[in-house]
C-alpha positions in Angstrom: -13.8 -48.6 -31.5 -11.9 -47.6 -28.3 -14.1 -46.9 -25.3 -13.9 -43.3 -24.0 -14.3 -43.1 -20.2 -13.1 -39.7 -19.1 -12.6 -38.7 -15.4 -15.4 -36.4 -14.6 -13.0 -34.2 -12.5 -10.8 -33.8 -15.5 -13.8 -32.5 -17.4 -14.7 -30.1 -14.6 -11.2 -28.8 -14.6 -11.7 -27.6 -18.2 -14.6 -25.4 -17.3 -13.9 -21.7 -16.9 -15.1 -20.5 -13.4 -14.2 -18.0 -10.7 -13.1 -20.9 -8.5 -10.8 -22.9 -10.6 -11.2 -26.7 -10.5 -8.0 -28.7 -10.2 -7.3 -31.5 -12.8 -6.5 -34.8 -11.2 -3.1 -35.0 -12.9 -2.1 -31.7 -11.4 -3.4 -32.7 -8.0 -1.1 -35.7 -8.1 1.9 -33.6 -9.2 1.3 -31.5 -6.1 0.9 -34.6 -3.9 4.2 -36.0 -5.3 6.0 -33.2 -3.3 5.1 -34.9 -0.1 7.4 -37.6 1.4 6.4 -41.2 0.5 6.2 -42.2 4.2 3.1 -40.0 4.7 1.1 -42.6 2.7 2.1 -45.3 5.1 1.1 -43.3 8.2 -2.3 -44.3 9.6 -2.2 -41.4 12.1 -1.6 -38.7 9.5 -4.5 -36.2 9.1 -5.2 -34.3 5.8 -7.3 -31.2 5.3 -8.5 -29.5 2.2 -10.0 -26.2 3.5 -11.3 -25.2 0.0 -13.0 -28.3 -1.4 -14.5 -27.8 -4.9 -14.4 -31.2 -6.7 -12.9 -33.2 -3.8 -10.0 -34.1 -6.1 -7.2 -33.7 -3.5 -9.0 -35.8 -0.9 -9.9 -38.4 -3.5 -6.3 -38.8 -4.7 -5.0 -38.8 -1.1 -7.5 -41.6 -0.3 -6.2 -43.7 -3.3 -2.6 -43.4 -2.0 -3.6 -44.2 1.6 -5.6 -47.2 0.5 -2.5 -48.7 -1.1 0.0 -47.4 1.5 -1.9 -48.8 4.6 -2.6 -52.2 3.0 -0.1 -54.1 5.2 -1.1 -52.3 8.4 -4.9 -52.7 7.9 -5.3 -55.7 5.6 -9.1 -55.7 5.6 -10.2 -53.3 2.8 -13.5 -52.2 4.4 -11.8 -51.6 7.8 -9.1 -49.7 5.9 -11.6 -47.5 4.1 -13.5 -46.8 7.2 -10.3 -45.7 9.0 -9.1 -43.5 6.2 -12.4 -41.7 5.7 -13.3 -41.2 9.3 -9.9 -40.6 10.9 -7.6 -39.1 8.2 -9.4 -37.1 5.6 -11.2 -33.8 6.3 -12.5 -31.0 4.1 -14.3 -27.7 4.1 -16.4 -27.1 1.0 -16.6 -23.6 -0.5 -20.3 -23.9 -1.4 -23.2 -26.3 -0.7 -23.0 -27.5 -4.3 -19.3 -28.3 -4.1 -19.9 -30.1 -0.8 -22.1 -32.5 -2.6 -19.7 -32.9 -5.5 -16.8 -33.4 -3.1 -18.6 -36.1 -1.1 -19.6 -37.8 -4.3 -15.9 -37.8 -5.4 -14.5 -39.0 -2.1 -17.2 -41.2 -0.6 -18.8 -42.2 -4.0 -22.1 -40.9 -2.6 -23.4 -37.3 -2.2 -24.1 -38.2 1.5 -21.4 -39.8 3.5 -23.8 -42.3 5.1 -25.7 -43.1 1.9 -26.4 -46.5 0.6 -23.6 -46.5 -1.9 -21.0 -44.8 0.3 -17.7 -46.6 0.5 -17.5 -45.8 4.2 -19.9 -47.8 6.3 -19.6 -46.2 9.7 -20.6 -42.5 9.1 -23.7 -41.5 11.1 -23.9 -38.0 9.6 -24.6 -37.3 5.9 -21.8 -34.7 5.7 -19.1 -37.0 6.9 -15.8 -35.2 7.3 -16.5 -32.8 4.4 -18.4 -29.9 6.0 -20.2 -26.9 4.7 -21.6 -24.2 6.9 -23.3 -21.2 5.4 -21.3 -18.1 6.5 -22.0 -14.4 6.5 -19.7 -11.6 5.8 -19.0 -9.2 8.6 -19.4 -5.7 7.2 -17.6 -2.6 8.3 -17.4 0.6 6.2 -18.7 -1.3 3.2 -16.1 -4.1 3.3 -15.9 -7.5 4.9 -13.4 -7.4 7.8 -12.2 -10.9 6.9 -11.9 -11.0 3.1 -12.4 -7.4 1.9 -15.5 -8.3 -0.2 -17.6 -5.3 -1.2 -20.9 -5.0 0.7 -22.6 -3.4 -2.3 -21.7 -6.5 -4.4 -22.1 -9.5 -2.0 -24.7 -8.3 0.5 -27.5 -9.6 -1.7 -29.8 -12.0 0.2 -30.0 -15.7 0.8 -30.9 -16.6 -2.7 -27.4 -15.9 -4.0 -24.0 -17.4 -3.1 -22.2 -15.1 -0.6 -18.7 -16.3 -1.2 -18.1 -16.0 2.5 -15.6 -18.9 2.8 -15.7 -20.5 6.3 -11.9 -21.1 6.5 -11.0 -17.4 6.3 -14.1 -15.9 8.1 -12.8 -16.6 11.6 -10.0 -15.2 13.7 -9.0 -18.6 14.8 -9.3 -21.5 12.3 -8.5 -24.0 15.1 -12.1 -23.8 16.4 -13.4 -25.2 13.1 -12.2 -28.8 13.9 -11.9 -28.4 17.7 -8.1 -27.8 17.7 -7.4 -31.0 15.6 -3.8 -31.1 14.5 -3.3 -31.7 10.8 -0.2 -33.2 9.2 -1.0 -31.9 5.7 -3.1 -29.0 4.5 -3.6 -28.9 0.8 -5.8 -27.1 -1.7 -6.6 -24.7 -4.5 -8.2 -21.6 -2.9 -10.5 -19.1 -4.6 -8.4 -16.4 -6.2 -10.2 -13.1 -6.0 -13.4 -11.3 -5.1 -15.0 -8.2 -6.6 -14.0 -5.3 -4.3 -16.5 -2.8 -5.7 -14.0 -0.7 -7.5 -14.2 0.7 -11.0 -14.9 -1.7 -13.8 -13.9 -5.3 -13.1 -11.8 -4.4 -10.0 -11.0 -7.4 -7.9 -9.2 -8.1 -4.6 -7.0 -11.1 -4.4 -7.9 -13.5 -1.5 -5.9 -16.6 -2.1 -3.1 -15.3 0.2 -5.7 -15.2 3.1 -6.0 -19.0 2.8 -2.3 -19.5 2.9 -1.9 -17.3 6.0 -4.9 -19.0 7.7 -3.5 -22.5 7.0 -0.2 -21.5 8.7 -2.1 -20.6 11.8 -3.0 -24.3 12.1 0.8 -25.1 12.1 0.6 -28.2 9.9 3.7 -30.3 9.2 3.2 -29.7 5.5 1.3 -27.1 3.5 0.7 -27.3 -0.2 -1.4 -24.8 -2.2 -1.7 -23.8 -5.9 -2.1 -20.1 -6.3 -1.7 -17.3 -8.9 1.9 -16.1 -9.4 1.0 -12.5 -9.3 2.2 -12.3 -5.7 5.8 -12.4 -7.1 5.7 -8.7 -7.6 3.1 -7.8 -5.0 0.4 -5.3 -5.8 -3.1 -4.9 -4.4 -3.2 -6.5 -1.0 -0.2 -8.7 -1.7 2.9 -6.7 -0.7 3.0 -8.1 2.9 2.2 -11.6 1.7 5.0 -11.4 -0.9 7.6 -10.2 1.6 6.6 -13.1 4.0 6.8 -15.7 1.3 10.1 -14.6 -0.1 11.7 -14.7 3.3 10.1 -17.9 4.6 12.8 -20.5 4.5 10.3 -23.2 5.3 9.2 -23.1 1.6 11.1 -26.2 0.4 9.8 -26.4 -3.2 8.2 -23.9 -5.5 7.0 -25.0 -9.0 6.3 -22.0 -11.2 4.3 -22.2 -14.5 4.8 -19.1 -16.6 1.7 -20.0 -18.6 -1.3 -20.9 -16.4 -2.9 -22.9 -19.3 -0.2 -25.6 -18.7 -2.0 -26.2 -15.4 -5.5 -25.1 -16.1 -6.6 -25.5 -19.8 -8.9 -22.8 -21.1 -8.4 -20.6 -18.0 -7.0 -17.1 -18.8 -4.9 -16.3 -15.8 -2.4 -13.5 -16.5 1.0 -13.9 -14.7 0.9 -17.7 -14.5 0.5 -19.9 -11.5 2.6 -21.7 -8.9 2.3 -24.4 -6.3 4.6 -24.9 -3.3 5.5 -27.2 -0.4 5.9 -25.5 3.0 7.6 -27.8 5.5 7.5 -26.8 9.1 10.7 -28.8 10.0 12.7 -27.5 7.0 14.8 -24.4 6.9 17.0 -23.5 4.0 17.1 -22.8 0.2 14.1 -23.5 -2.0 14.1 -25.9 -4.9 12.7 -23.7 -7.7 11.2 -25.4 -10.7 10.8 -23.0 -13.6 8.5 -24.3 -16.3 7.8 -22.5 -19.6 6.0 -24.9 -22.0 8.2 -27.9 -22.5 11.3 -26.2 -21.1 12.1 -26.8 -17.4 14.9 -25.7 -15.2 15.6 -26.5 -11.5 17.8 -24.5 -9.2 18.1 -24.5 -5.4 18.2 -20.9 -4.2 16.7 -18.5 -1.8 13.5 -16.9 -3.0 14.5 -13.4 -1.9 17.4 -11.5 -3.4 19.1 -8.4 -2.0 18.6 -6.7 -5.4 14.8 -6.8 -5.7 11.7 -6.9 -3.6 10.1 -9.1 -6.2 10.7 -12.8 -7.0 12.8 -13.5 -10.0 11.0 -16.5 -11.6 13.6 -17.5 -14.2 16.4 -19.6 -12.8 18.7 -18.9 -15.8 18.5 -15.1 -15.1 20.1 -15.3 -11.7 23.7 -15.3 -12.9 22.9 -12.4 -15.3 21.4 -10.3 -12.5 24.4 -11.0 -10.2 26.8 -9.8 -12.9 24.9 -6.6 -13.5 24.2 -5.8 -9.8 27.9 -6.2 -9.0 28.4 -2.8 -10.7 26.2 -1.2 -8.0 24.6 1.3 -10.4 21.5 3.3 -9.7 18.2 2.0 -10.7 16.5 3.2 -13.9 13.2 3.3 -11.8 14.5 6.5 -10.3 13.8 8.5 -13.5 10.4 7.0 -14.1 7.3 8.9 -13.0 4.5 7.6 -10.8 1.1 6.9 -12.5 -0.6 10.0 -13.8 2.7 12.0 -14.3 0.7 15.2 -14.8 -2.3 14.2 -12.6 -4.4 13.7 -15.7 -6.8 10.7 -16.0 -7.3 8.6 -19.1 -10.8 10.0 -19.7 -9.8 13.7 -19.7 -11.6 15.8 -22.2 -9.3 16.9 -25.0 -9.5 19.1 -28.1 -8.5 18.0 -31.6 -7.1 21.4 -32.4 -4.7 23.7 -30.6 -7.0 26.8 -30.9 -4.9 28.8 -28.4 -1.2 29.4 -27.7 -2.0 28.5 -24.0 -2.9 25.0 -25.1 -0.3 22.2 -25.0 -0.2 18.8 -26.7 -1.4 15.8 -24.8 -0.7 12.1 -25.5 -3.7 10.1 -24.5 -5.8 7.1 -25.4 -7.5 6.6 -27.8 -6.1 9.7 -29.5 -3.9 12.6 -28.9 -5.0 16.3 -28.8 -4.7 19.5 -26.8 -5.6 20.7 -23.4 -5.2 24.0 -21.5 -1.9 24.5 -19.7 -3.9 25.4 -16.6 -5.3 21.8 -16.4 -1.9 20.4 -15.5 -2.1 19.3 -11.9 1.3 17.8 -11.1 4.9 18.4 -12.3 4.2 21.6 -14.2 8.0 22.1 -14.8 8.2 18.9 -16.8 5.9 20.3 -19.5 8.6 22.5 -21.1 11.4 19.9 -21.0 12.3 16.9 -23.1 11.1 13.6 -21.9 10.3 10.0 -23.0 6.8 8.5 -22.9 6.1 4.8 -22.6 2.8 2.9 -22.1 1.8 2.1 -18.6 0.1 -1.2 -19.8 1.4 -3.6 -22.4 0.3 -7.3 -22.5 1.5 -10.3 -24.5 0.4 -13.9 -24.8 1.8 -16.9 -26.4 5.4 -18.1 -26.7 8.6 -16.2 -26.2 10.4 -14.0 -27.3 8.4 -10.9 -26.2 8.7 -7.2 -26.7 7.9 -6.9 -23.0 7.0 -3.2 -23.1 5.5 -0.8 -25.6 7.7 1.4 -27.8 9.0 4.6 -26.2 8.6 7.9 -28.0 9.9 11.4 -27.6 8.0 13.9 -25.6 8.9 17.4 -26.9 8.7 20.6 -24.9 5.1 21.9 -24.5 3.7 18.4 -24.2 2.1 16.2 -21.5 0.4 12.9 -21.2 -2.6 11.2 -19.5 -2.2 8.2 -17.2 -2.1 6.0 -20.3 1.7 6.7 -20.2 4.5 6.9 -17.8 7.1 9.6 -18.1 10.9 9.0 -18.2 13.0 12.0 -17.4 12.8 14.9 -17.8 16.0 15.7 -19.7 17.8 18.9 -20.7 18.5 18.0 -24.3 16.8 16.1 -27.1 20.0 14.1 -27.6 19.9 12.6 -24.1 16.3 11.7 -24.5 17.0 10.0 -27.8 19.9 8.0 -26.2 17.5 6.9 -23.4 15.1 5.7 -26.0 17.8 3.7 -27.8 18.7 2.1 -24.5 15.1 1.2 -23.8 14.9 -0.5 -27.2 17.8 -2.9 -26.4 17.0 -6.5 -25.5 19.2 -6.1 -22.4 17.0 -3.3 -21.0 13.7 -5.1 -21.7 15.0 -8.4 -20.3 15.4 -6.8 -16.9 11.9 -5.4 -17.0 10.6 -8.9 -17.9 12.1 -10.2 -14.6 9.9 -7.8 -12.6 6.8 -7.6 -14.7 4.2 -10.3 -14.0 1.1 -8.5 -15.4 0.4 -6.2 -18.3 0.8 -3.2 -16.0 4.3 -1.8 -15.4 4.8 0.8 -12.7 8.2 2.2 -12.0 8.9 -0.9 -9.8 9.0 -3.0 -12.9 12.2 -1.1 -13.9 14.0 -1.6 -10.6 16.6 -4.1 -11.9 17.5 -2.0 -14.9 20.7 -0.1 -14.3 21.1 3.6 -15.4 23.7 4.2 -18.0 25.7 7.2 -19.1 23.2 8.8 -21.5 25.7 11.2 -23.0 26.3 8.4 -25.5 24.3 5.8 -27.4 23.9 2.2 -26.2 23.3 -1.1 -28.0 23.2 -4.7 -26.9 26.7 -5.5 -27.9 28.1 -2.6 -25.8 26.0 -3.7 -22.9 27.0 -7.4 -23.1 30.7 -6.4 -23.3 30.3 -4.0 -20.3 28.8 -6.6 -18.1 30.9 -9.5 -19.5 27.9 -11.7 -20.2 28.7 -15.2 -21.6 27.4 -16.6 -24.8 24.9 -18.8 -22.9 23.6 -15.8 -21.0 23.3 -13.7 -24.2 21.5 -16.6 -25.9 19.1 -16.8 -23.0 18.3 -13.1 -23.3 17.7 -13.6 -27.0 15.3 -16.4 -26.3 13.2 -14.2 -24.1 13.2 -10.8 -25.8 12.8 -10.0 -29.5 14.2 -6.9 -31.3 12.2 -3.7 -31.1 
């Protein structure tokens, strides 16, 4: 019988948690982006500002132990040098500080009997943990945006006030020490006290804080939702897309390919930021077993979002060359009529003053007087489409929900977006035919990184002449798409 001796950090990486543990294999993929000479540099300093399992520091140590063998032949002297002069970490909790020290020093205390480093005087070694407090103002932490009502809960509970981002100047943490490499997998979000499971992303704060330390290299693995911006991410997205120091970006459409058993909508990515590099980024697009690599700028003049599929770039360029208006201009904002999802509706019309409303979980009728916005749209033709539509699994996708006709004397709750309005039923029906094409939904796919799709998700879709009907064949001919480009669209979008 074959012995089974699993890596404990691989086991931890399979546990679902708010702070996602990094599998060792993934940590090494990220480390592979760094130049080989860094592992032969006895003066290089490495920082993981968000230690959880200590996997990054452990794997870095392995590489340095091998890489510095010629320069420092004595193993114990080499170990002492690496652990005291090159590797540094900030744990996110007291528990993860113990776990990280156990992973890195082989002892929960750096100066313990079984520690592989024999010269530490302090039990913490170079992996520190200092209990921090949030700084509250108007019910929110001024540093991370955490909700005071959720996280101001006494010393018996974890505060999630991470040291690295709860200071204006991170240089003071290590007395202005200069780091060659900052690397890590930061916490992704915190409850912001909103309705339901509302959460505020915080991973971008760790990236921004790391840049303040001006390392030679910065590597982090983070959710890919920043591609299209959103809550607290618009500024970060704009900075990342226009930062030509981002040398490599590895994008996983399915987060489970990195983090098994973790449900992370929108995928994940990791990147290499190189202070001395300036130019195009090498984008690795990974969907299951399929991989594509293309060197390109992250930003495009056509979209404020990142287009994650390399194969789509040529298609986008052909369509944008026509310089047509964006379909997003005829899509409403959320709550087209100012009506929330939980609006009280009647199952019967009862009065001629009542109008039909499309809502979740069922349709009904409301008084005309309840319409708060866009009253003139009520009496016109329009098209309704779900604001939220999610899919999992392998391509091809539908991408969005099925559109349906909104007749005069109808409205909708915020469950739907409104397209239009239109003067005639024929035009509205031609719009619906266009929406059903693979072509249309492919361009939505390029902008849609979560189940929610505001008008911004339709930005790359060109408006057509809706006095006539459209199908995929007519659209492919109009934009002169090649067979390979058509096949690629077919591989991503299924018929509606």
